[in-house]
N, C-alpha and C positions, 0 to 999 in steps of 0.2 A: 443690515440683517441682524436684528437682535431677538433673543427669545428669552422667556422667563422659565425658571426652574433650575434645579442643581445641576451643574456641570462639572464633572471629573477630569481632570487635566489628562491629556494623551499620556500613554505610556513612555513615549521617548521622551517627553518634557520631564516626567518625573525621574527617568534614568539620567537625563542630563543634569538636573539639579543635584542628584545624589551623588554623582562622580565628579562634579566641578572641583571639589577640594581634593580628589584623588588622583586626577590625570591632568596632564599638561595639554593634551591635544585630543580632539575628537573628530570622527568622521561619521558624517550623517548620509546614509543611502537610502535608496527605496523610492517612496512616494514624496519626493521632495519638490517636485513641481505642482503639486495639488494645493488647493487651500487646507488651511488648518484651523481647527477649533481654538478660539482664543477667549478666555474669559476676561471680559473687560471691567465688570464690577460683580460683586457677590450676587450670584443667580442670574447674571447676564453674560451671554456669550455672543461672539461673532465669528464669521469665517473670514480669515485673512491669509495671504500669501506667507510663505516661510520667511521671506525677507523682513517681514514685520514681527512675525511671532517670535522668532528666534532672538532678536534684539530685546524685545521686551521681556522674554524669559531671563536673559542675562542680567538686564536692568534689575529685575526683581531679585535676582541672587546677589546683588551688590555690585555690579559692574559699572563703573562710572565713566570709562574710556571705551567706546566701541567704534570700529571702522570695519568697512567691508571692502572687498576686491573682488572684480571679474575683469578678463581680458578685453572686453568691449569699453566699459566705462571707468576702468582704473581703479583708484582708491576714491572712497566716499566716507565722509565723517557722519556717524550715525549718533553719537554721544560723547562730547557735546558736538553741535552741529557747526561750530565756528570754525572747525579746522585746526584747531590747536593741538589736537591729538595726532594728526597726521604730520604736523610740524616736528612733534617729538619723534616721529619716525624717520625724520630725515626727508621730507616731502615738502614741496611747495604747494601749499593749498589756499589760495586767496579767498575762493568761494565755497570751501569745506569739500572740494573734490581736487584730485591730482591725477594726471595721466600716468601711466606706467605699464610696463610689460612684466615678464617673468623674471628678468634680471633685477628690477626694481622690487619686486615682491620678495625675491630671495634675500636682498638686503634688509628689506623692511622687517621680515619676520624674526632677523637676528636682533635687530633694535628694539623690537617689540618685547621679545621674551626678557631682555636684560632691563627694561624699564623699571624705575623705581615708582613708588607711590600707591595710589589706589588701583585695585584690580583691573586690568585692560583685556579686551578681547578683539582677536582680528579674525573676521569671517570670510574665508576664501570660497566664494560662489562659483558654480560651474568648473570645480576643479577636476573634472573628466575631461575638460577641454584643453588642460595645461599640457598634456601628453599627446603626442602623435601616435608612437607606437610603443604599448607598454613593454614589450620585450627587446626593445632597442631604443633607449632613451638618447636623446640628443644631449650633447654636453651641458647645456643650460638646465634642461629638465633634470638631469642626474644631479647637478649642482643643488638645485632646489631642494629636492627630496632628501639628499644626503644631509645638507644643513638642518632641514626639518627633524629628520631623525636624530641627529647628534644634538639638537636643542631640546628634543622631547626627553632626553635622559639628563641633559645638563641643568635643566629649569629647576627652580627650587621654590617651593611654596612658602608663603608667608602670610602671617595673620591680617585680617582685615575686617573692617565693620565692628559694630558693637559687640558681637559675640566672639570677635577674635578668631573665626574660623579660618583655616589655612586656604589660600587660594593661590593659583598660578596666573601668569599672564598668558590667557588661554588662546589656542588657534583652533579654529573650528573648520573643516575641510567639507565641502558640500558637493557629493558626486552622484552619479545616476546609480551605480552599484559598486559595491565593495572592491571588486576586482578591477577597477577603473585606476587605482594608484598601485604603485610597485608593491609586490608582495613582501619584499624585503623591508620597507617601510612601516608596513601595517602588521603583518603576521608575526605573531610571537613577541610584539613590542609591548611590555608591561606599562608604558608610559602613555599609549594611544588607546583610545576607546572607540570601538566601533558601534554606533547605535543605529539601528535600521528604523525608518519611518514606516509604518505599515499602511495599507489601505483603510480608509475611513470604515469603523464598523456601525452597527445599527444605532449605537448611541451618539455618534458624531452626525451621522446622517439625519437623525430625528433633531438634534440640536439646531442643525441648519434649517431642515424642512418646516419646523414650526413658524418660522417667520415668512419663509418662501409662499407657504400656503396662503397667507392673508393677502398676498398680492395677486392671487389668481383670478381670473374672471369669475364673477359670482360669488365669491367668498366673503364678500363684506357684509353680505345680507343673510348669510347662512348661520344656522344654528350651531352652537359649539359642537354638539354631538356629531354633526355632519363634517364639521371640520376635522375632528378626532379620527373619524372613518377615514377621511381623505389623507390625513397624516400617516396613519398606520399602512394604507395601500401604498402611499408614495415610498415609504421607508422599505417595505417588503419588496417592491418591484424595481428597487434601484440597488438591490444587493450586487456588490462587485463594481459598482460605478465610483468614480472620484466625485469629491465635492464639487469641483469644477463641473463635472458631467450633471449633477444634481442641479447646480444652479442654471445650467444651460437648458435643463429639460423645462424648468420654470420659465426661462426667458422664451423658449419656444412655444410654450402653452400661452403666454401673454402674446405673442406676436401673431399666433395663429388663432386666438380666441378660442382656446379649448378651456372649456369650464373646469372648475376645481375638482368636481365629482366625475370627470372623465380623464384624471391625470394619466391614467394607464394609456391612453391613446396617445398623449405627449411623450410618455416613456417609450412606446413602440416606434414612434416615428424618429426619436432620437436613436434608438438601438438599430433598427434595420431601415430606416428611411422610408417607411410605408405611410402614405398619408392618411389613408383610411384603414380600419381593420378589413383585409381582404377577405377574411372567413365570414364577416357580417355581410358581405356583397353577394354572397353565393345564395342563390334562389332555394328559399325553404321548399317551395313546391318541386322543385327539381330533385332534392335529395329525398322527399317524402315519397315521390314515384319512381325512385332509382332502382327498386327491387327488380322490376320488370326488365329495364334496361340492361342492368348488370347480369341478370341470368340468361339473357340471350347470347351472351358472349362467353360467360363461365358455366359449364354444363355439369350437373350432378353434385355440385357442391353447395346446395341451399343452405346449409348450417354456417359454412364458411362466409357467404355472401352477406348472410343476416349479421354475423359477428362484424364483419368489416364495416358494414354500413352503420351499425351501433357505434363504431369507433368514429365514423366520419361525423355522425350526428352530435356526438359529444364534442368534437373539435369545432363543429359549426357553432352550436349553442354555448361553448365555453363552459359546460358543467364539468366538474371535477378537475379543473385546472388548478395549478399550484397558485397561492395567494401571491407569490413572487412573479407569476406570469411568465417565467423563463424557459419551462419544459416545453419540448415539441407539442404541436396541437394533437398529434396522434402518433401511435407507435404500435406496429403489428409485426408479428414474427410468423411467416407462413412456412409450414413444414409439411412434408409429405413426398409421395413418389414423384418421379419425373414426369413431365408432361400433362400433369392434371389440372393445370391452370392458376399456378401459383403466380408466375410473371404475368400472365394475361388478367388476372384480378387486379394487379398492380397498375397495369396499363388501362384498365377499364376505369379504376377509380380516378386515375390522372384526367381521362376524358370526361368523367363526370364533373370534376372540379374546375377544369380549364377549357373543356371543349376541344381538346387535342392530346390524345394519348401519347405522342411523342414528346410532351412538355416535362416529362419526369427527368430526373438526374439519375443515370445509372451507374453503378460500379460493380464490375465483375471481380468479386473478391478472390478469385484464383490468382489474380495478378499482384496480390498483395500478401503473398505467402512468406516474403523474405522478412528478415528481422527488422531491417531499417525502411520497410517500404512505407511506414507510416508516415515519412517524409514526403512522400508523393501526395498524401492526403492533406496535410497541413503545412507542408513547405520547410525546406532545408533551415537549420538554425544558422546564425550569424557566423560568417567565416567558411561556410560550405558551398560547394558549387550549386547553383540554382536557388540561392537564398533571395534573390531580387525578383524571382518569378513567382513565389507563392506556392500554396498547396492546391490541388485539384478540388478537393472538398470546400475548403475554406474561401476559395475564389468564386466557384459556383454559388454558395450561399450568399454570399456578399453580393453577386450579381442579381440572384433572384431568391431572395429570402422566403417568398410563398412559392413552395414547390414541394413535390412528392419526391423524395430521395430513396432510390431503391438500391440495396446492398444485396446482390445475388450471391448466393451459396456462401454464406457468412463463415460457415465451419472451415472454410479453406484459407481464411485470412490468418496472419500469424497472431499469436495471443497478445502481443504487444499492441496490435491494432485495436483489440477489443478494449483495452484500457481508455483508449480515446472515445470509444461509444459509451462508456460509463460516464465521462464527462458531459457528453451530450444528453444522454437520458436524464441524468440526475439534475444538472443545472441549466441546459440548454445553451451552453455555451462552450466554444472551443478557442484556444488560443493558438494562433497560427505560429509559424517559425519565426516569423518577424514581430511577434510580440502583440499583434492586433487580437481584439477579441471579437470573434464572430457568432452570433446569435442565432439560434435553431427555433425561436419561439414561435415562428410562422410556418414551420415545416412540418410535413407529414413523412414519418420515418417507416420505411418497410424493409424488413429483413427476409429473405427466402433461404431455405435450407433443405437438404436432403438427409438430415441427421435422423437416425433412427429406422431408416429403411433397410440398412445392412448393419450386420455386427461382425467383429473380427473374432475368428476362432483362435484357439491357442497356438496353432501353426502360423498366424498372421494372415490367413485367407478371410475372404468376405464371404458371409453367409447371410441369406435373406432373414430379417428379423420379422417382416410381415409378409403376407401373400394376398394376392386378390381374392383367394378362396374364404378368407377369414371375414366376419362381420366387422362393420366398421368401428363399433366400440371398441373391439379388441385391437383393431389398428391403432386407433386413437390413444389407447392406455399405453400400449407397447412404445409407440414412438415418444410420446410425452415422457415417459420413463428414461429412454435413451437420451433424450435432449438434457433432462435434468442430470443424468449421469455424467454426459459430457462436459457441461459447465461446472458441476461441482467437483468432480473427481478427475476428469482428464484435464481441464483448463485451470481448475481451482479458481473459478471465477463466479461463484454462485451470486455475487451481487448483481451482475449483469442480468442474469434471468429474473432476480428479484424485480429489478426496474421495469422490465418488461411485463412482469405481472401475469395477469390471466388473458393477456392479449397473444398468447401462442395459439395460433389456429391450425388444426391439423387437418388435411385434406385426405379425402378417400381415394381409392383406386378408381379408375374408370371402370364402371360395371357395364355388363353387355347393353342394358336397355339405354344407358348414357352414350355408349359409344355409337349406337345406331342414330340418335340424335346429332352427334357431332359428325358423323359420315354423311347423313343427308344434308346438314348444313353446309359441309365443305364442298360436297359435288354441286348442290344448287349455286353457290357462290361462284364456283369455278365456271360453270355453264353461262352464268350471267356475264362474267367477264369475256368469255369467248364471244358470247353475243354482241357484246359492246365492240369487239373487233370486226364484225360483220358477217360472222360465221353462225348461223342458226343450228345448233347441235343438240340433240336429245338423245336419251337412253331407252331402248327397248327394255322390257320388263326382265326378259331373261339375262339381258347383258348387266342390268343393274344389280341382279341377285348374284351373279358371278362377281363383279366387281367388289360387292359388299363382302362376300365371303373371302377374298383375297386380302382385303384391307383390314377386316377385323378379327382374322386368325390369331393374331398375336396383340394382346392388349398391354404388354409389359411395359411399353413406353408411352403410354397413354396417348393424349390427344395429339402430341408431337409425332408420335408413331404412326398413328393414323393418317396425319398430313403427309408424313413420307411415303406411305403406301399408296396414298392416292396419286402422288406424283409419280410414282413407279408405274403404276399399273393403269392411270388414266392420262394424265398430263403429258408425259413423255410420248406414249403410243399415238396419242390424239394428234399431237404436233408433228409427228412422223407421216401419219396418215394423211392429214391436210396438205401437207407440204409435197410429199411425194405423189399424192393423187391429183395435184393441180388444182386444188379445191378454190371455188372463186367466191368472193365475197357477195353476199345477197342471197346465196343459195342455202337450202334446208338439208341437213344431212341427220342420218339415223344411225347410233352404234347399235348393230344388231347382234354382235358377237365379241366378246373378249377371250383371248386365248392365253393361258398362262404357259411359261416356259422360261427358258434362260433369258428371253427377251419378250415381254408382253406385247401380243398384238391384237389389234382390233380390226373388224370388219365395218366399214363405212359405207352406207349406201346413200346415195343421193335421192331426195324425195322433190317432187314437183312443188314449185312455189305455189302458196295458196292465192 
């Protein structure tokens, strides 16, 4: 895979070349198992594994003798390949290879450092696997690194090459992370240089993608302008991926016949395993006519319904999505009094998208108020109990990436949790405790909150910030002001609110006219359920008026409060009357009177069957 154009060496390669005359040993860590960009000729580069790129860099710097070692393959001659260098290390290598373990490695590095002649390098790959327990080294492990530490200080540089620059007989340790080797060997050692290898940036990805694009279906006959557009999109959408991942995306596109102009589909399939874009499969007609469907369930919040459906339509059409395609499809922050329909709206949207209102993933954030409760969401880090289980949130998104995720009462979560949401809202990705990257690009995120309904007085008590007597515009202004104050001044997390943007939707109080609609809907639904059980029950006008007055006397708890009152003044006494009166299925009953008291009673009269 070769591309044309100027290619700058990776930073770690430039650092290695700079310090080879200054340090005797090096530790390479980080992205060591990924492909690396290697310039094979002026203006031409290819992606190759570190096992090829590193020896080529050493040869370019003037090393004429190079060998590598790992626990599985033992020693291998790289330059020259005839095994003569391994022989100089005291090894028998008829085919340019020699078996060996940690004891032979310990002896070989001592011979290696003392060799005369041209510069030599020994690459110890998978060095993290040389140690079983870092805090309790076995005798052979301790001897190896003690010897390496002493040799790093006793090694002496000597001039080599035409320019007579000083060079050591270098040892390069390749590890997963810096802490894999003993601290006393690496930390504070002026003769050992640690060089981290970072994840590929957009320059490295572009260098590789230029050649990959030409092999995608449909690219051979495409205009250069179309290819350039594909390259730019491919680079943007693979932000955070390794070069190995980028190569796998291209291979996936070829195997599944994804054309070059739909490369984003291949990226999506690689990230979340979704074969088709699920948002494109949602019926446009269903969304277009959803207004009536949602308003039947969420009463008196027409502005909230319109705003939420606008967010859904943006998610379905993809308008306004990040060029990288990583952010969640939709984000909504639902604020307002209790019982006004915030959770109900989230359920309704879930039902609209999935046909099942229970298909959403819900987290009660009052359960995440402790400082370290973020581990429940993303999983415990290595070495802690529960590490192998994973996080509740990351596991759920990995299993069902196309989902509505509801975070109820977000203000009750610990501020440390909110930092995790910042990653989700900004990049659409969250790293689990096990180091796996979990993508939220297909998710619809909904937060609910009661922020702004109450404020704290100087003595610490709670005072109403808004009341049902105020007009909605006043309620909206006050609630939004308190939300901004909470994120900016109390939590000191204004960036989270910035990511949510204008998708803060404030709900109104349940007003009397809306309360009547909710009451009628609840009573009708209840009587329909009773009929399905075989009891035909109806309400007389006077009884209905009495029940309405009892259930709507206090609207401070919204629709949920109305439901509780219907249960107290109708469901419970009706069940009692039917049971105690020996009611028979198939009969018709009329509630003629409802009496309030310490326990609500009803008068139930049997009517003749029609």
